[in-house]
Each structure stands twice: as C-alpha cells, then as structure tokens.
C-alpha positions in Angstrom: 123.1 85.6 162.3 126.3 84.6 164.1 126.6 85.4 167.7 129.8 87.4 167.4 127.9 89.9 165.2 125.0 90.1 167.7 127.1 90.5 170.8 127.4 94.0 172.0 124.5 95.3 169.9 122.3 97.8 171.8 119.4 95.6 171.0 121.1 92.3 172.2 118.9 92.1 175.2 115.7 92.4 173.1 117.0 89.8 170.8 117.8 87.5 173.7 114.0 87.7 174.6 113.0 86.9 170.9 110.4 84.0 170.5 112.2 80.7 170.2 111.1 79.9 166.6 112.6 83.2 165.4 115.9 82.4 167.0 115.9 79.0 165.3 115.5 80.6 161.9 118.8 82.4 162.4 120.5 78.9 161.9 117.8 77.1 159.8 117.5 79.5 156.9 115.2 77.7 154.5 112.1 76.8 156.6 108.9 78.4 155.9 107.7 78.2 159.4 110.9 79.8 160.6 110.8 82.6 158.0 107.3 83.6 159.2 108.5 83.4 162.8 111.2 85.8 162.1 108.9 88.2 160.2 106.7 88.4 163.3 109.6 88.9 165.5 111.1 91.7 163.4 107.7 93.6 163.3 108.1 93.8 167.1 111.8 94.9 167.0 111.6 97.3 164.1 111.7 100.4 166.2 114.5 99.1 168.2 116.7 98.5 165.2 115.5 101.8 163.5 117.2 104.0 166.1 120.6 102.7 165.3 120.9 105.1 162.4 121.5 108.6 163.8 119.4 111.5 162.7 120.6 112.7 159.3 122.9 109.7 158.7 122.3 108.3 155.2 122.4 104.7 154.2 125.6 103.4 152.7 125.5 103.4 148.9 129.1 102.5 147.9 129.7 98.8 147.8 132.2 97.2 150.2 134.0 95.6 147.2 133.9 95.3 143.5 134.0 91.9 141.8 137.5 91.3 140.6 137.9 91.5 136.7 140.6 89.9 134.7 141.1 89.4 130.9 140.3 85.8 129.7 143.3 83.5 129.1 143.0 80.0 127.9 143.9 77.6 130.9 142.5 80.0 133.5 139.3 77.9 134.2 140.5 75.3 136.7 142.7 77.8 138.7 139.8 80.3 139.0 136.7 78.0 139.4 137.9 75.2 141.6 138.7 75.5 145.2 137.2 75.2 148.7 136.2 78.9 149.0 135.8 80.3 145.6 134.4 83.8 145.2 132.7 85.7 142.3 135.0 87.0 139.5 134.6 88.4 136.0 136.4 87.4 132.8 136.5 90.0 130.1 136.7 89.3 126.4 135.5 85.8 126.4 134.6 84.2 123.2 131.0 83.2 123.3 130.7 81.5 119.9 128.6 83.2 117.3 126.2 84.7 119.8 127.5 88.2 119.0 125.4 87.9 115.9 122.2 87.8 117.9 120.7 91.1 116.5 116.9 91.6 116.5 116.7 90.7 112.8 118.8 87.5 113.3 116.7 86.4 116.2 113.4 87.0 114.4 114.6 85.1 111.5 116.0 82.2 113.5 113.3 81.7 116.3 110.6 84.2 115.4 107.9 81.5 115.3 109.0 79.9 118.6 106.3 80.1 121.2 107.8 82.1 124.2 106.4 82.2 127.7 107.2 85.6 129.0 107.0 87.4 132.4 105.1 90.7 131.8 105.1 93.4 134.6 103.7 96.9 135.0 106.8 97.6 137.2 110.5 97.3 136.4 111.1 95.5 139.7 110.0 91.9 139.5 109.3 90.0 142.8 109.0 86.3 142.9 107.5 86.2 146.4 104.6 88.6 145.6 104.3 87.5 141.9 103.9 91.1 140.7 104.0 89.8 137.1 101.8 87.7 134.7 102.7 85.0 132.2 101.9 85.5 128.6 102.7 83.1 125.6 103.4 84.7 122.3 105.6 84.1 119.2 109.2 85.1 119.8 109.0 87.8 117.2 106.2 89.6 119.1 108.0 89.2 122.4 111.1 90.8 120.9 109.0 93.7 119.5 107.2 94.2 122.8 110.3 93.8 125.0 111.8 96.9 123.2 108.9 98.8 124.7 107.6 100.7 121.7 105.9 104.0 122.3 102.6 103.3 124.3 103.7 100.1 126.0 105.0 100.9 129.3 105.3 97.3 130.5 108.5 95.3 131.1 109.1 92.0 129.5 111.4 89.1 130.4 111.9 85.7 128.8 113.9 82.6 130.1 114.2 79.6 128.1 112.9 76.3 129.4 112.8 72.6 128.3 109.9 71.5 126.1 109.3 69.0 129.0 108.7 71.3 132.0 110.2 68.7 134.5 113.6 68.9 132.6 116.3 71.5 133.0 116.5 74.2 130.3 118.7 73.6 127.2 119.4 75.9 124.3 118.7 72.8 122.1 115.0 73.8 122.1 116.0 77.0 120.4 117.5 75.4 117.4 120.2 77.4 115.7 120.8 79.5 118.9 122.3 76.4 120.6 124.8 76.1 117.8 125.7 79.8 118.1 126.5 79.9 121.9 129.5 78.3 123.4 131.9 78.7 126.3 135.7 77.9 126.1 136.1 74.3 127.0 138.7 75.4 129.6 136.0 77.1 131.7 133.8 74.0 131.8 136.8 71.6 132.7 136.0 69.7 135.9 132.2 70.4 135.7 129.2 68.8 134.1 126.4 71.1 132.8 123.2 71.1 134.7 121.3 73.5 132.4 121.8 76.4 129.9 119.3 79.3 130.1 118.7 82.1 127.6 117.4 85.3 129.2 116.1 88.4 127.2 114.9 91.4 129.1 113.6 94.8 128.5 116.2 97.6 129.5 115.5 98.6 133.1 114.1 95.3 134.2 115.1 94.2 137.7 115.2 90.6 138.9 114.7 89.6 142.5 117.4 88.6 145.0 117.9 84.8 145.3 120.5 82.1 145.4 121.2 79.0 143.3 122.5 75.6 144.4 124.7 75.2 141.3 127.7 77.3 140.5 127.0 79.3 137.2 128.5 81.5 134.5 126.4 84.5 133.7 127.4 85.4 130.2 126.5 88.9 129.0 125.9 88.6 125.3 124.2 91.9 124.4 123.5 95.1 126.3 124.8 95.4 129.9 123.8 93.9 133.2 124.3 95.2 136.7 124.7 92.5 139.4 124.7 92.9 143.2 126.0 89.9 145.2 126.0 88.9 148.8 128.1 86.0 150.5 126.3 83.0 151.7 127.1 84.0 155.3 124.4 86.7 155.1 121.6 84.1 154.8 120.2 85.1 158.1 120.0 88.8 157.1 118.3 88.7 153.7 114.9 87.4 154.6 114.9 84.3 152.6 111.7 82.4 151.6 112.6 79.3 149.7 115.5 80.4 147.6 114.2 84.0 147.0 114.4 87.0 149.2 111.4 89.0 150.6 113.5 92.1 149.7 112.5 91.2 146.0 114.1 93.8 143.6 114.1 96.7 146.0 117.9 96.8 146.6 118.6 97.8 143.0 117.2 101.3 143.8 120.1 102.2 145.8 119.3 105.8 146.5 119.9 106.8 150.2 116.3 107.8 150.8 114.9 104.6 149.5 117.4 102.4 151.4 116.7 104.3 154.6 113.0 103.4 154.2 113.9 99.8 153.2 115.9 99.3 156.4 113.0 100.3 158.5 111.1 97.3 157.1 114.1 95.0 156.7 116.6 96.0 159.4 118.9 93.2 159.3 119.6 93.6 155.6 121.3 96.9 156.3 124.3 95.0 157.8 124.5 92.8 154.7 124.3 95.8 152.4 127.6 96.9 153.7 129.3 93.7 152.5 127.7 93.6 149.1 129.6 93.4 145.9 128.6 95.0 142.6 129.6 94.7 138.9 128.4 96.1 135.7 128.8 93.4 133.0 129.6 94.6 129.4 129.2 92.5 126.3 131.5 89.7 126.3 131.9 89.6 130.1 131.4 86.3 132.0 130.6 86.4 135.7 131.2 83.3 137.8 128.7 83.1 140.6 129.5 80.4 143.1 126.7 78.3 144.6 124.7 79.9 147.4 125.9 83.4 146.7 122.9 85.8 146.6 122.4 87.9 143.7 120.0 90.2 141.9 120.3 91.9 138.4 119.2 94.8 136.4 119.1 94.9 132.7 121.0 98.0 131.4 121.2 99.5 127.9 124.6 100.1 126.2 126.3 103.3 127.3 124.7 106.3 125.6 121.6 104.2 124.5 118.1 104.8 126.0 116.7 101.3 125.5 117.3 98.0 123.7 117.4 94.4 124.8 119.6 92.8 127.4 120.5 89.3 126.4 122.5 86.9 128.6 123.0 83.2 129.0 123.4 81.3 132.3 125.4 78.0 132.3 124.7 76.1 135.5 127.3 73.7 136.6 127.5 70.5 138.7 130.6 69.6 140.5 131.4 65.9 140.3 131.9 65.5 144.2 128.4 67.1 144.7 126.5 65.5 141.9 125.1 62.6 144.0 123.7 65.2 146.5 121.7 67.2 143.9 117.9 66.6 143.7 117.3 64.8 140.3 114.0 66.9 140.1 115.8 70.1 140.3 114.7 72.0 137.1 116.1 75.6 137.8 119.2 74.8 139.9 117.5 76.1 143.1 116.3 72.9 145.0 118.3 72.3 148.2 120.8 69.5 148.3 119.1 66.3 149.4 120.7 66.2 152.9 119.7 69.8 153.4 116.1 69.1 152.3 116.0 66.3 154.9 117.3 68.5 157.6 115.0 71.4 156.9 112.0 69.2 156.6 112.9 67.7 160.0 112.9 71.3 161.5 109.5 72.0 160.1 107.8 68.7 160.6 109.5 67.3 163.7 111.6 69.8 165.7 109.4 72.8 165.9 106.1 70.7 166.6 107.9 68.9 169.3 109.4 72.0 170.9 106.0 73.8 170.8 104.6 71.1 173.1 106.9 72.4 175.9 106.1 75.2 178.4 107.4 78.6 177.4 110.5 78.5 179.6 111.6 75.0 178.5 110.8 75.8 174.9 112.9 78.9 175.0 115.8 76.9 176.6 115.8 74.0 174.1 115.4 76.2 171.1 118.5 78.0 172.2 120.3 74.8 172.9 119.5 73.6 169.3 120.4 77.2 168.0 123.8 76.9 169.7 124.4 73.6 168.1 123.6 74.8 164.7 125.8 77.9 165.2 128.7 75.7 166.4 128.4 73.4 163.3 128.3 76.4 161.0 131.4 78.0 162.5 133.2 74.7 162.3 132.4 74.4 158.6 133.6 78.0 158.1 136.9 77.2 160.0 137.4 74.2 157.7 137.0 76.3 154.6 139.5 79.0 155.9 141.9 76.2 156.7 141.7 74.8 153.3 142.2 78.2 151.7 145.3 78.7 153.9 146.7 75.2 152.7 146.4 76.3 149.1 
C-alpha cells in the first residue's frame, strides 16, 4: 500500500514485476478496473505470500487495540468529535430518548402495519458483493416475529429503514412515533448537520459486510449488543475494496485461527491489516463514533446469558460544514465518494488506464509507476499534514 511497508518484504521483487494496472490500484482505491487488476495479480502471487506464515504459526486473533470507552458527560461532543485526525471512540450511558421502550410489544403496536423491506439470508454472514441474500417485503410485525428465528426458521433477517422516496436519505420520520422516541444529546450533534438517520433491526448472529462510509456517524446500540471491527483508512489498499464494500464480505467476524489462516491464503494483503484492527462490543446505551472512511463490519449479538433476541441500533450520519459542498447531493446511503474523488477515479478508469494501455509494455510499466509514485507522494504529504495538525493541538 505504502512503499515503506513493501520495502524489504521477501516478495518485493515479485511485487515490482506486477502488472501495471495492479500497481495503480494501490493508490487509486475505488476504481472497478483497478480492483479487478489487483485480483488477477493476487491470484498469481498467492503462493508467494502464503509462505510468509511459518508452519504451525497461527493467525493473530487478538486485536492490536480496543476502541477507547468513556462515560458520557455533557459538553464532550465538540472536544471528541472535531479535529483533524479523529479516531473511533465509545460513549457509555448516553441517553437515547425513549428508545429504551422499544420492546417487541411496543414496536408491534407502534409500527406493526408498516411495510418493511428486509434482507433475508440462509447464512449469518451477509455479503453485498456476492448478494447472498434476498429482499422480502412484509408487515413489520411479521418481520419482528421472523427475525426472532422461531423454531423451524433457520434464516437470518435484517431491516434498515429508508425514505419513502428511494432517492432520499433515510429518516426515522417515516416510522412515525419511533422518530419521536429516539434522540441524541444536542452536544454530540454540535458542529454537524444530519445527513440521515437509519434504524437497523437484525436477528442475533447476523453479520454485516466490511465497508466504509463517506460521512462520520454515531452508531447507537439501543437493544441487544453489537460487535464492531474497525480498520483505519490507511488500510484501503489491503482490504480488497469494490466500490465502498470489501470483497472480504463478513468473513472476518469468524476470527478463529484456522478460518483466518484459510482466509489469508485467498486475501493475503488483509493479514497485515488484521494486525491493526480495533474491536469493541457495544452494550445497550453505548454510542460508537465512526469517523468517515474507517472500515467497519458488525455482528448482532444477544444480551449476555441470552440465546437469541433482536439487535436494534440507530445510525446517525453526519455532515461537516466544511465538507458539505463536496458531498454528492444524490448520496442516499452516505457512501458515495466526495465529488472531487468521483472525478479523479472516473479519470483513472476512463482516461488514464485506456491511455496507458496504448503504450508498449515497457513504457506502460514505467509510466504507471511514475503515476503511482505521484499518488503515493500526495498521500504521504496529506498524512504528514494530518500529523502536523494533531501536534499543533
């Protein structure tokens, strides 16, 4: 991803001989053509990377760091959420309005007739890239019953709220009384405007795929528990990103050493990122702040000692005033690239790569490397700027 991580690697010579489009992916990130090029390259290099783990050595299963947790105090919002290099944190004991009253009975009485579009999967691990789930529309009361996975129904259910107009960001207003029940302390929202508010209800055990969002967001655990795994934005070149989602899907949540060892054979670059992950288990009343571009995947967990139940959470996606003009006005799910980034990535796909492919192999290799060096220099200058801003504060 960055040359100082590659230098000295036993496979560095092989990487240096990689096809030019694959090298360009390491700095371009979101381009579909570049993603496919990297996949082809990795197929060729899999054995080379696979030998790096010594016989009998197990994959790392302990996270490099946990997400810091602190008790909520009024006035903490601006100090914690605003800065040049903000990282994830958890606030415990946050008052989330009357959402603590969201029992099965209350939800059925309040929104039981509401038509819910649900993801339904035979497997607990949902994957957006392979689409291993189907959409089913049903009354909310039926969804709530089926999501509890009564005896005989082994499928997993997931609901996320959306606006009645599908081209508009989600708002709890479409859910009537639930919008009045839920609230975040005003201190936390100070300095932001709200992009969208999304209610999520999932069967216990459901795992959601690895992805990133363009907006900062508060993930509020209302009922049940939620395990969250996060990776910093600097791991974009190691997590096999297609659009805003990862080809790893939900596979990282099965963190057993044997499973991870097999996973690294297929996705060797992800092993390095795994060592820098952060993990947190959210309890009821916890609020996790996920900064923009931080990769994350989740697992719905029952309360301690329970074998099932529903996991209910609310995401509040946020817009920073200084970035608002850069956001795509058509962004419904807070995952469309900022407008200048869209322009740049489109230029890579539609102009840079087609032009470079008209060159003879030797020249194509040279100019792709020259472009990659320029991208890397720009990335490192941006990271140095962030570090300097942190030092000043």
